[in-house]
DRENPA-978789 format. One record per residue (C-alpha): residue in three letters; z, x, y. Coordinates in steps of 0.2 Angstrom, whole numbers, padded with zeros to 4 digits, always signed. Layout:
# residues N
ALAZXY;...
This chain:
# residues 70
MET-0086-0080+0051;LYS-0095-0066+0041;HIS-0089-0052+0054;ASP-0071-0058+0051;LEU-0073-0056+0032;ILE-0081-0039+0034;GLY-0067-0034+0046;LEU-0054-0040+0034;ALA-0061-0031+0019;ALA-0063-0015+0029;PHE-0045-0016+0034;ILE-0039-0018+0017;VAL-0049-0003+0011;PHE-0042+0007+0026;VAL-0024+0002+0021;ILE-0027+0005+0002;ILE-0033+0023+0004;PRO-0016+0030+0010;VAL-0007+0022-0005;TYR-0018+0031-0017;TYR-0015+0048-0010;ILE+0004+0044-0009;ASN+0004+0039-0027;GLN-0005+0056-0031;VAL+0009+0065-0023;LEU+0022+0056-0032;VAL+0014+0060-0049;LYS+0013+0078-0045;LYS+0030+0080-0038;LEU+0039+0068-0051;ALA+0029+0071-0066;PRO+0034+0055-0074;ARG+0028+0060-0092;THR+0041+0073-0094;SER+0056+0063-0096;PHE+0062+0045-0096;LEU+0073+0047-0080;ARG+0058+0054-0070;PHE+0048+0039-0076;LEU+0061+0027-0070;ILE+0062+0036-0053;TYR+0043+0035-0052;MET+0043+0017-0056;PHE+0057+0013-0044;THR+0048+0023-0030;GLY+0032+0015-0034;LEU+0040-0003-0033;ALA+0048+0002-0016;LEU+0032+0008-0010;ALA+0023-0008-0015;PHE+0036-0018-0006;VAL+0036-0009+0010;TYR+0017-0007+0011;THR+0015-0026+0007;PHE+0027-0030+0021;ILE+0018-0019+0034;PHE+0001-0025+0028;VAL+0006-0043+0030;TRP+0015-0039+0047;LEU-0001-0031+0054;LEU-0012-0045+0048;LEU-0001-0058+0056;LYS+0001-0048+0072;PHE-0017-0043+0075;VAL-0029-0054+0065;TYR-0020-0071+0066;GLY-0011-0068+0082;GLN-0027-0067+0092;HIS-0031-0086+0089;GLN-0017-0093+0099;
């Protein structure tokens, strides 16, 4: 049980690291502080990224973590 929790925490950290770097690239490329339109594009892109990453994260959890108990 304890190993499952540690593995899940490591998986979450492993999944979050690329999102941080993708966000840093978006901030550098879009420069959302320069105009309102760039800010809106940044927000839309961030929300889309969050949706896609959440979908992939949940799919991976269901397939590899909870799918092994069948």
